[in-house]
C-alpha positions in Angstrom: -14.0 -6.0 47.5 -13.5 -6.5 43.7 -13.8 -3.5 41.5 -15.6 -3.7 38.2 -15.1 -1.6 35.1 -15.5 -1.5 31.4 -12.6 -2.1 29.1 -11.9 1.2 27.4 -12.4 0.3 23.8 -15.0 3.0 22.9 -17.5 0.4 21.6 -19.0 -2.7 23.2 -18.9 -4.4 19.8 -15.1 -4.3 19.8 -14.3 -7.4 21.8 -16.4 -9.8 19.7 -14.8 -8.3 16.6 -11.3 -8.8 18.0 -12.1 -12.4 19.0 -13.7 -13.3 15.7 -11.3 -11.6 13.3 -8.0 -12.5 14.8 -8.5 -16.3 14.3 -6.4 -16.4 11.2 -3.4 -15.5 13.3 -4.3 -17.2 16.5 -0.9 -19.0 17.0 0.7 -15.7 17.4 -0.8 -15.2 20.9 2.0 -17.3 22.3 4.6 -14.8 21.0 2.7 -11.8 22.2 2.2 -13.1 25.8 5.8 -14.4 26.1 7.2 -11.3 24.5 5.3 -9.1 27.0 6.9 -11.2 29.8 10.4 -10.6 28.2 9.7 -6.9 28.0 8.7 -6.8 31.7 12.0 -8.5 32.6 14.0 -6.1 30.5 12.3 -3.1 32.2 13.2 -4.5 35.6 16.8 -5.2 34.6 17.2 -1.7 33.3 15.8 -0.2 36.5 18.2 -2.4 38.5 21.1 -1.3 36.3 20.2 2.3 37.1 20.0 1.6 40.8 16.3 2.3 41.1 15.5 -1.2 42.4 17.2 -4.3 43.8 19.0 -6.7 41.5 17.2 -10.0 41.0 19.3 -12.4 43.0 17.6 -15.5 41.4 18.1 -14.3 37.9 15.3 -13.9 35.4 13.1 -16.5 33.7 9.8 -17.1 32.1 7.7 -20.2 32.9 5.0 -21.6 30.6 2.8 -24.2 32.2 0.1 -26.4 30.6 -2.7 -27.7 32.9 -4.8 -29.9 30.8 -7.2 -30.9 33.6 -7.8 -27.3 34.6 -7.9 -26.2 30.9 -5.4 -23.5 31.5 -2.2 -22.2 29.8 -0.1 -20.0 32.1 2.8 -17.7 31.3 4.6 -16.2 34.3 7.6 -13.9 34.5 9.6 -12.3 37.3 9.9 -8.9 35.7 8.8 -5.5 36.7 5.1 -6.3 37.5 2.3 -3.9 37.6 0.3 -1.8 40.1 -3.4 -1.6 40.0 -3.1 1.8 38.3 -0.8 0.4 35.7 -3.1 -2.6 35.0 -6.0 -0.3 34.4 -3.8 1.9 32.2 -2.1 -0.8 30.1 -4.6 -3.6 30.1 -8.0 -2.1 30.2 -7.3 0.6 27.6 -6.7 -0.9 24.2 -4.3 1.3 22.2 -5.8 1.9 18.8 -6.3 4.7 16.2 -10.0 5.0 17.0 -12.9 2.6 17.3 -14.6 4.2 14.3 -11.5 3.6 12.1 -11.2 0.1 13.4 -14.8 -0.9 12.7 -15.0 0.8 9.3 -11.8 -0.7 8.1 -11.9 -4.2 9.4 -15.6 -4.9 9.3 -15.6 -4.4 5.5 -12.2 -6.1 5.0 -13.1 -9.1 7.1 -10.5 -8.3 9.8 -7.5 -9.9 8.1 -4.2 -8.7 9.5 -5.7 -7.1 12.5 -2.8 -7.8 14.9 -0.2 -5.1 14.8 -2.5 -2.3 13.7 -4.0 -1.3 17.0 -1.8 -2.5 19.8 -3.7 -5.7 20.5 -0.8 -7.8 21.7 -2.3 -8.9 25.0 -5.8 -9.3 23.6 -4.6 -11.7 21.0 -4.9 -14.3 23.8 -8.7 -14.0 23.6 -8.4 -15.7 20.2 -8.0 -19.0 22.1 -9.3 -18.1 25.6 -12.8 -17.8 27.0 -11.4 -16.1 30.1 -8.1 -14.6 31.2 -6.7 -13.8 34.6 -3.7 -11.7 35.5 -1.9 -12.0 38.8 0.7 -9.3 39.1 2.9 -7.7 41.8 4.9 -4.6 41.1 8.6 -4.2 42.0 7.5 -1.3 44.2 7.5 -2.8 47.7 4.5 -0.9 49.0 2.3 -1.8 46.1 -0.2 -4.6 46.7 -0.6 -7.5 44.3 -3.4 -7.3 41.8 -5.8 -9.8 40.3 -7.6 -8.9 37.1 -9.9 -11.0 35.0 -12.2 -10.7 32.0 -14.2 -13.1 29.9 -13.5 -10.9 26.9 -17.0 -9.4 26.7 -15.9 -5.8 27.3 -16.1 -6.0 31.2 -13.5 -6.8 33.8 -13.0 -7.1 37.5 -9.9 -6.0 39.5 -9.0 -6.6 43.1 -6.1 -7.2 45.5 -4.6 -10.8 45.7 -2.0 -12.6 47.7 0.7 -13.0 45.0 4.0 -12.9 47.0 6.7 -12.6 44.3 7.4 -9.8 41.9 6.3 -10.3 38.3 3.2 -11.2 36.3 1.3 -14.4 35.8 -1.1 -14.6 32.8 -3.6 -17.5 33.2 -5.5 -18.3 30.0 -8.6 -20.5 30.3 -8.5 -22.1 26.9 -11.8 -22.3 24.9 -13.3 -25.7 24.2 -12.7 -25.3 20.4 -9.0 -24.6 21.0 -8.0 -27.6 23.1 -4.9 -28.1 20.9 -3.2 -25.4 22.9 -3.4 -27.6 26.0 -1.2 -30.1 24.3 2.4 -29.8 25.5 3.8 -30.8 22.1 1.8 -28.0 20.4 2.9 -25.4 22.9 6.5 -26.5 22.6 6.3 -26.2 18.8 5.0 -22.6 19.1 7.6 -21.6 21.6 10.3 -23.0 19.4 8.9 -21.1 16.4 8.2 -17.7 18.0 10.5 -17.6 21.0 13.6 -19.6 20.0 16.0 -16.7 20.6 14.2 -14.6 23.3 16.8 -13.1 25.7 15.6 -14.8 28.9 15.3 -18.5 29.7 11.8 -19.9 28.9 10.9 -23.1 30.7 7.9 -25.3 29.7 6.3 -27.3 32.5 9.5 -27.1 34.6 9.8 -29.4 37.5 12.1 -27.2 39.5 15.0 -29.6 39.2 18.5 -29.0 37.8 17.9 -31.1 34.7 15.2 -28.7 33.5 16.4 -27.1 30.2 15.0 -23.9 28.6 13.3 -24.3 25.3 15.1 -21.3 23.9 18.7 -20.1 23.2 19.3 -16.8 24.8 22.6 -16.2 23.1 22.2 -17.3 19.5 25.2 -17.5 17.3 24.3 -14.5 15.2 24.7 -12.2 18.3 28.4 -13.3 18.6 31.2 -11.4 17.0 32.0 -13.2 13.7 35.7 -13.5 14.6 34.7 -15.6 17.6 32.6 -18.1 15.6 33.9 -21.3 14.1 32.8 -23.1 11.0 31.5 -26.0 13.1 29.3 -23.5 15.0 27.9 -22.0 11.9 27.0 -25.4 10.5 25.5 -26.6 13.7 23.3 -23.4 14.0 22.2 -23.9 10.4 21.1 -27.5 10.9 19.3 -26.7 14.2 17.4 -23.7 12.8 16.6 -24.9 9.3 16.6 -28.7 9.8 18.6 -29.0 6.6 21.3 -31.6 6.8 22.8 -30.6 3.5 25.7 -28.2 4.4 25.3 -24.7 2.9 27.8 -23.5 0.4 28.9 -20.6 2.6 27.4 -17.8 4.7 27.5 -14.1 5.6 27.6 -12.9 9.2 26.0 -9.5 9.5 27.1 -7.4 12.4 26.7 -3.6 12.4 25.7 -0.9 14.9 25.6 2.2 12.7 23.6 3.8 11.1 21.2 1.1 12.3 21.6 -2.0 14.4 21.6 -5.2 12.4 22.8 -8.7 13.2 22.2 -12.0 11.5 23.6 -14.8 9.4 22.6 -15.5 5.8 23.3 -19.0 4.4 23.7 -19.9 0.7 22.0 -23.3 0.3 22.4 -25.6 -2.7 19.7 -24.4 -5.2 19.9 -26.1 -8.6 16.4 -26.4 -9.9 13.3 -24.2 -10.3 11.4 -26.4 -7.9 13.8 -25.5 -5.1 13.5 -21.8 -5.5 10.7 -21.6 -2.9 12.6 -23.4 -0.2 14.6 -20.5 1.2 13.5 -19.0 4.6 14.8 -15.8 6.1 13.6 -15.4 9.7 13.2 -11.8 10.8 13.6 -10.9 14.5 13.4 -7.7 16.5 15.3 -7.8 19.7 15.3 -11.6 19.6 11.5 -11.7 19.2 10.4 -13.6 16.0 8.4 -11.4 13.7 7.8 -13.4 10.5 9.5 -15.5 7.8 10.4 -13.9 4.5 9.4 -10.3 5.0 9.9 -8.9 1.5 10.1 -5.3 2.7 13.4 -6.2 4.4 14.6 -9.1 2.3 14.2 -8.6 -1.4 12.3 -11.5 -3.0 15.3 -12.9 -4.8 17.3 -13.1 -1.6 14.5 -15.3 -0.2 16.3 -18.2 -2.0 18.7 -18.0 1.0 18.2 -19.3 4.5 19.0 -17.0 7.3 18.2 -15.1 10.5 18.1 -11.3 10.6 17.7 -9.4 13.9 17.2 -5.7 13.6 16.0 -3.8 16.7 15.6 -0.6 14.6 12.9 -2.1 12.4 9.9 0.2 12.8 7.2 -2.1 14.3 4.0 -1.0 16.0 3.0 -1.8 19.6 2.4 -5.5 19.1 5.5 -6.2 17.0 3.5 -7.8 14.2 3.3 -5.3 11.5 6.3 -4.0 9.6 6.0 -0.4 8.5 7.4 0.3 5.1 9.5 3.4 5.5 12.9 4.8 4.6 14.6 3.0 7.4 13.4 -0.4 6.1 14.6 0.5 2.6 18.1 1.3 4.0 18.2 -2.0 5.9 17.2 -3.8 2.7 19.8 -2.1 0.6 22.5 -2.8 3.2 21.7 -6.5 3.2 21.8 -6.6 -0.6 25.2 -4.8 -0.5 26.6 -7.3 2.0 25.4 -10.2 -0.2 27.0 -8.8 -3.3 30.2 -7.9 -1.5 30.4 -11.5 -0.2 29.9 -12.9 -3.7 32.4 -10.5 -5.3 34.9 -11.2 -2.6 34.7 -14.9 -3.1 35.0 -14.5 -6.9 38.2 -12.5 -6.5 39.8 -14.3 -3.5 38.9 -17.9 -4.2 37.9 -18.3 -7.9 38.2 -22.1 -7.6 35.6 -22.4 -4.8 33.4 -19.9 -6.6 33.4 -22.0 -9.8 32.6 -25.1 -7.8 29.6 -23.3 -6.2 28.5 -21.8 -9.4 26.0 -24.5 -10.4 24.1 -23.7 -7.2 24.6 -20.0 -7.2 23.9 -19.2 -10.8 20.1 -19.3 -10.6 20.0 -17.2 -7.5 22.4 -14.5 -8.9 20.7 -14.3 -12.3 17.2 -14.0 -10.7 18.6 -11.3 -8.5 20.0 -9.4 -11.5 16.6 -9.6 -13.3 14.8 -8.4 -10.2 17.1 -5.6 -9.0 19.2 -3.3 -11.2 21.3 -2.2 -8.3 22.2 -5.8 -7.5 22.9 -6.4 -11.2 25.3 -3.5 -11.3 27.2 -4.9 -8.4 27.5 -8.5 -9.6 27.3 -8.4 -13.4 31.1 -9.0 -13.8 31.1 -12.1 -11.6 28.3 -13.9 -13.6 30.2 -16.6 -15.3 29.4 -19.2 -18.0 30.9 -22.6 -18.8 32.3 -22.8 -22.4 32.5 -25.8 -24.7 35.9 -26.7 -23.2 34.5 -26.7 -19.6 36.2 -23.5 -18.6 34.3 -20.7 -16.7 34.5 -17.2 -18.1 32.5 -14.0 -17.7 31.0 -12.2 -20.7 33.8 -9.7 -20.9 36.2 -12.6 -21.4 34.1 -14.0 -24.2 33.8 -10.5 -25.8 37.6 -10.2 -25.8 38.0 -13.7 -27.3 35.3 -13.1 -30.0 36.2 -9.6 -31.1 38.5 -9.7 -34.1 42.0 -8.6 -33.4 41.9 -6.0 -36.1 39.1 -4.2 -34.2 41.6 -3.1 -31.4 42.5 0.6 -31.5 45.7 1.3 -33.4 48.7 2.3 -31.3 49.3 5.6 -33.2 45.9 6.9 -32.1 45.2 8.1 -35.7 42.4 7.5 -38.1 42.8 3.8 -37.8 42.2 4.0 -34.1 39.1 6.0 -34.6 37.8 3.5 -37.1 38.6 0.6 -34.8 36.8 2.2 -31.9 33.8 2.7 -34.2 33.9 -1.0 -35.1 34.0 -2.0 -31.4 30.5 -0.4 -31.0 29.1 -3.3 -33.2 27.6 -6.0 -30.9 29.8 -9.0 -30.4 28.0 -12.2 -31.2 28.1 -14.7 -28.3 26.9 -18.2 -29.3 25.3 -20.3 -26.6 24.2 -23.9 -26.1 21.0 -24.7 -24.2 21.2 -28.5 -24.4 24.6 -30.1 -24.6 23.3 -33.5 -25.5 20.6 -32.4 -27.9 22.9 -30.0 -29.7 25.9 -32.3 -29.8 26.1 -32.2 -33.6 26.3 -28.4 -33.6 28.8 -28.4 -30.8 31.0 -30.8 -32.8 30.9 -28.5 -35.8 31.8 -25.5 -33.7 34.7 -27.3 -32.1 36.0 -28.5 -35.5 35.9 -24.9 -36.7 37.8 -23.7 -33.6 34.8 -21.7 -32.4 33.5 -21.4 -28.8 30.1 -21.0 -27.1 28.7 -20.6 -23.7 26.5 -23.1 -22.0 23.0 -21.8 -20.9 21.2 -24.7 -19.5 19.1 -23.3 -16.6 15.5 -22.2 -16.9 16.4 -18.6 -16.1 19.1 -18.3 -18.8 16.7 -17.3 -21.7 15.4 -14.4 -19.6 18.9 -13.4 -18.4 20.5 -13.2 -21.9 17.6 -11.1 -23.1 18.1 -8.9 -20.1 21.8 -8.5 -20.9 21.1 -7.5 -24.5 18.7 -4.8 -23.1 21.0 -3.6 -20.3 24.2 -3.7 -22.4 22.6 -2.4 -25.5 24.9 -2.6 -28.5 27.5 -4.6 -26.7 26.3 -8.2 -27.0 24.1 -10.3 -29.3 23.3 -13.8 -28.3 22.6 -16.6 -30.8 22.0 -20.2 -30.0 24.4 -22.3 -32.0 21.6 -23.7 -34.2 20.2 -20.2 -35.0 22.8 -19.0 -37.5 25.2 -21.9 -38.2 25.9 -20.8 -41.7 27.3 -17.5 -40.6 29.5 -19.2 -38.0 30.7 -22.2 -40.0 30.5 -21.1 -43.6 33.5 -22.0 -45.7 35.5 -19.4 -47.5 35.1 -19.1 -51.2 32.6 -17.7 -53.7 29.3 -19.6 -54.1 27.9 -20.8 -57.4 24.6 -18.9 -57.2 23.0 -20.7 -60.2 23.9 -24.2 -59.0 22.8 -23.4 -55.5 19.5 -22.0 -56.7 18.9 -25.2 -58.7 19.8 -27.4 -55.8 17.6 -25.5 -53.4 14.6 -25.7 -55.7 15.0 -29.4 -56.6 15.5 -30.3 -52.9 12.5 -28.4 -51.7 10.3 -30.0 -54.4 11.5 -33.4 -53.5 11.1 -32.8 -49.8 7.6 -31.4 -50.0 7.4 -30.4 -46.4 5.3 -27.3 -45.8 6.8 -24.4 -43.9 10.4 -25.4 -44.4 12.8 -22.9 -46.1 15.7 -24.6 -48.0 19.0 -22.7 -48.2 22.3 -23.8 -49.7 25.7 -23.0 -48.1 29.2 -24.4 -48.2 30.2 -25.3 -44.7 33.7 -25.9 -43.3 32.8 -29.5 -42.4 32.0 -31.8 -45.3 30.6 -34.6 -43.0 27.3 -33.0 -42.3 24.8 -33.0 -45.2 22.4 -30.4 -43.6 21.6 -28.6 -40.4 18.5 -26.9 -39.1 18.5 -23.2 -38.3 15.7 -21.5 -36.3 15.5 -17.7 -36.2 16.7 -16.6 -32.8 13.9 -14.1 -32.1 11.1 -16.5 -33.1 12.5 -19.3 -31.0 12.9 -17.1 -28.0 9.4 -15.8 -28.4 8.2 -19.4 -28.6 10.1 -20.5 -25.5 8.8 -17.5 -23.6 5.2 -18.3 -24.5 5.8 -22.0 -23.6 7.3 -21.0 -20.2 4.1 -19.0 -19.4 1.8 -21.6 -20.9 0.7 -19.2 -23.7 -0.2 -19.9 -27.3 2.4 -19.3 -30.1 5.0 -21.5 -28.5 5.9 -23.3 -31.8 9.1 -21.8 -33.2 9.1 -24.2 -36.2 7.4 -21.6 -38.3 10.8 -20.0 -39.0 12.8 -23.2 -39.6 15.5 -23.1 -42.3 17.1 -26.3 -43.6 20.7 -25.4 -44.6 22.1 -27.8 -47.2 25.8 -28.2 -47.1 27.0 -28.0 -50.7 30.4 -29.3 -49.6 28.9 -32.6 -48.6 29.3 -35.5 -51.2 25.7 -36.7 -50.8 24.3 -33.2 -51.4 26.6 -32.7 -54.3 25.3 -35.9 -55.9 21.7 -35.0 -55.3 20.8 -33.2 -58.6 22.1 -36.2 -60.7 19.8 -38.6 -59.0 16.4 -39.7 -60.4 13.2 -38.3 -59.0 12.5 -41.3 -56.7 15.9 -41.2 -55.2 15.7 -37.5 -54.7 12.5 -37.8 -52.6 14.1 -40.6 -50.6 17.4 -38.7 -50.0 15.7 -35.4 -49.3 13.5 -36.9 -46.6 16.4 -38.8 -45.0 18.6 -35.7 -45.0 15.8 -33.6 -43.5 15.1 -36.3 -40.8 18.8 -36.5 -39.8 19.0 -32.7 -39.6 15.8 -32.5 -37.6 17.0 -35.2 -35.1 19.9 -33.0 -34.2 17.4 -30.2 -33.5 14.4 -31.8 -31.9 12.4 -35.0 -31.8 10.6 -36.3 -34.8 6.8 -36.6 -34.8 5.4 -40.2 -34.7 4.7 -40.1 -38.4 8.1 -38.8 -39.2 9.8 -41.3 -37.0 7.9 -44.2 -38.7 8.9 -42.9 -42.1 12.5 -42.4 -41.0 12.7 -46.0 -39.6 11.3 -47.4 -42.9 13.8 -45.5 -44.9 16.6 -46.7 -42.6 15.6 -50.3 -43.1 15.5 -49.8 -46.8 19.0 -48.4 -46.7 20.2 -51.4 -44.7 18.7 -53.8 -47.2 20.3 -51.9 -50.1 23.6 -52.0 -48.3 23.5 -55.8 -47.7 22.5 -56.3 -51.2 
């Protein structure tokens, strides 16, 4: 005769709350039920290894069956099984911190994130089921098979049954509103997501024939010793798991057993743009059971630009494997992963600089973002952050510092007063010029090259933030200036200026130009070809760019524009001798030419510039 009882949850209101508030995570029930089956097999296997039960001659397996006509989804294993006493202990008593805590916490919060807090793994199946039956037979030969069932309304029945084989069969009667879980394609999708690497073969609707294939891989590549893996295997695993048919740049195989167990493979994909920054996916497993994607407690946010699989049995999870506890062990694991990534990058930089430079366009954003997010990561990789110079060569900042620092600043060999003075000079920040737009700043680049000067190329969205960070972290060591920020200082010709003549030229030019907000300055530049260039104060421009990046006001840096007239240019030299009409014409044309090398003209300015250009053509043709 069937025995009845109440599910020990301390409150009859518990089951409706569980069923209602777990819906946001309902897919996860597949993982919980199948993972429980895997746990049962593992227990039997260990008992067999210890000689406490017979070895399973037919091997171990988990069968998942969909019966659309009956409205059931079944998961069956040939693991350890349960006795009636064990069913009542492990199934009818929900492990949780206390009904009062449960109700007070989740009733107010709406129940989000319930799974994993109170050991509700098995009961997650009620998110999609209106009734659940368990048929189980213990490995203990004298224990009768047991049938348990409950409609999830806090009561259950339990009785003997005629199940002949060892193991447990869970039959879920799927609710009418959840019929998608009776579609084989949907079930296969969830098994591939949550159970792809579980340690025992999982079969979906197996026919019992030899051609049946498990849906999972019980020996994934990350479990193998790295020395036994080939490049072809790494690439095949990458394509299979991440469905990305663009080969990764390279990868890291994690394999350690002390002080914690950790295995996995991290792949470096090609990441060039800001848009692609969100595409990385690091899958976290615990004993080959999928936990979640992109767990930030284990994988720092900037490493989520990578693709990978991490399996760590020592991650502190609760009963249902769903909630990651943030403790010191997790922090140690996270730091170890960061160290392995930085070691890989540093090793590649030192051992294969050519490959490193070829990969740099894809690596640069990831590495710089990592530096901005994590000081420890920055300290490990700062010396391998490289920049392309105007000649196309890659160098780190220390290389640029050595090139830029005047030779006379090196300490004197005698170690005397001259050496002390030189060392004091070295404390002065070295100016590193940079280019943010090689095409748009072509005129400035030509002037730099003609003067024998060099600059670095900073053309990614993260570079403005990174160079500001460098100035902060390496305080007093570097000062970054865009090549249009202080051209006069970099390209000014030697010789004494005629202050009176320059003052007169500046005043006459400004009056003729009559553009509000533009400061006019006169310098003699090394190149005579350029009549004028635009300078924009570095701080003001960076502030404007930062505001523009975040969509804030104050993004216009033109408030601090300086027009630097080149007194060495023949047109500028002839300016003061011209009549007033010609001065206005020439001033506008010089200003427009300088501005075109800095940014686009406004529609009104472009129209005026075009009219002036036509006038010049007519004058030239005569």
